[in-house]
TORKOL-4160 file (C-alpha; in steps of 0.2 Angstrom, whole numbers, padded with zeros to 4 digits, m for minus):
69
<pt num="1" X="m0130" Y="0864" Z="0121"/>
<pt num="2" X="m0120" Y="0880" Z="0119"/>
<pt num="3" X="m0133" Y="0891" Z="0128"/>
<pt num="4" X="m0133" Y="0879" Z="0143"/>
<pt num="5" X="m0114" Y="0879" Z="0143"/>
<pt num="6" X="m0114" Y="0898" Z="0142"/>
<pt num="7" X="m0126" Y="0900" Z="0156"/>
<pt num="8" X="m0116" Y="0888" Z="0168"/>
<pt num="9" X="m0099" Y="0896" Z="0163"/>
<pt num="10" X="m0105" Y="0914" Z="0166"/>
<pt num="11" X="m0114" Y="0910" Z="0182"/>
<pt num="12" X="m0100" Y="0917" Z="0193"/>
<pt num="13" X="m0100" Y="0933" Z="0183"/>
<pt num="14" X="m0119" Y="0935" Z="0184"/>
<pt num="15" X="m0118" Y="0932" Z="0203"/>
<pt num="16" X="m0106" Y="0946" Z="0206"/>
<pt num="17" X="m0115" Y="0958" Z="0194"/>
<pt num="18" X="m0132" Y="0955" Z="0203"/>
<pt num="19" X="m0124" Y="0957" Z="0220"/>
<pt num="20" X="m0117" Y="0973" Z="0214"/>
<pt num="21" X="m0133" Y="0981" Z="0207"/>
<pt num="22" X="m0146" Y="0972" Z="0218"/>
<pt num="23" X="m0137" Y="0971" Z="0235"/>
<pt num="24" X="m0126" Y="0986" Z="0232"/>
<pt num="25" X="m0112" Y="0975" Z="0238"/>
<pt num="26" X="m0095" Y="0981" Z="0229"/>
<pt num="27" X="m0082" Y="0976" Z="0242"/>
<pt num="28" X="m0071" Y="0966" Z="0231"/>
<pt num="29" X="m0073" Y="0972" Z="0213"/>
<pt num="30" X="m0055" Y="0974" Z="0210"/>
<pt num="31" X="m0045" Y="0973" Z="0194"/>
<pt num="32" X="m0043" Y="0955" Z="0196"/>
<pt num="33" X="m0062" Y="0953" Z="0195"/>
<pt num="34" X="m0063" Y="0962" Z="0179"/>
<pt num="35" X="m0048" Y="0953" Z="0171"/>
<pt num="36" X="m0056" Y="0936" Z="0177"/>
<pt num="37" X="m0073" Y="0941" Z="0169"/>
<pt num="38" X="m0065" Y="0946" Z="0153"/>
<pt num="39" X="m0056" Y="0930" Z="0152"/>
<pt num="40" X="m0071" Y="0920" Z="0156"/>
<pt num="41" X="m0081" Y="0929" Z="0142"/>
<pt num="42" X="m0067" Y="0928" Z="0130"/>
<pt num="43" X="m0065" Y="0909" Z="0132"/>
<pt num="44" X="m0084" Y="0906" Z="0131"/>
<pt num="45" X="m0085" Y="0915" Z="0115"/>
<pt num="46" X="m0069" Y="0907" Z="0108"/>
<pt num="47" X="m0074" Y="0889" Z="0112"/>
<pt num="48" X="m0087" Y="0886" Z="0098"/>
<pt num="49" X="m0074" Y="0892" Z="0085"/>
<pt num="50" X="m0061" Y="0880" Z="0092"/>
<pt num="51" X="m0073" Y="0866" Z="0093"/>
<pt num="52" X="m0079" Y="0868" Z="0075"/>
<pt num="53" X="m0061" Y="0869" Z="0069"/>
<pt num="54" X="m0057" Y="0853" Z="0078"/>
<pt num="55" X="m0072" Y="0844" Z="0071"/>
<pt num="56" X="m0067" Y="0850" Z="0054"/>
<pt num="57" X="m0050" Y="0842" Z="0056"/>
<pt num="58" X="m0057" Y="0826" Z="0062"/>
<pt num="59" X="m0069" Y="0825" Z="0048"/>
<pt num="60" X="m0055" Y="0828" Z="0035"/>
<pt num="61" X="m0044" Y="0815" Z="0044"/>
<pt num="62" X="m0059" Y="0802" Z="0043"/>
<pt num="63" X="m0061" Y="0806" Z="0025"/>
<pt num="64" X="m0043" Y="0803" Z="0021"/>
<pt num="65" X="m0043" Y="0786" Z="0030"/>
<pt num="66" X="m0059" Y="0781" Z="0020"/>
<pt num="67" X="m0050" Y="0786" Z="0004"/>
<pt num="68" X="m0035" Y="0775" Z="0009"/>
<pt num="69" X="m0047" Y="0760" Z="0012"/>
């Protein structure tokens, strides 16, 4: 699931990079492109860690509820 999410989320970045190298089309590779690309990469890399932390909290909460019952 993570690799599929990674491929879909990075598709715009792949498209621009392929256009730059294959089609030699670099009309709008401005600073905002690089900032956006870095932001996408950072969020895609951070997502599994945040997801795992949320799952751990949910598991701990469920265990606390079971102990109370």
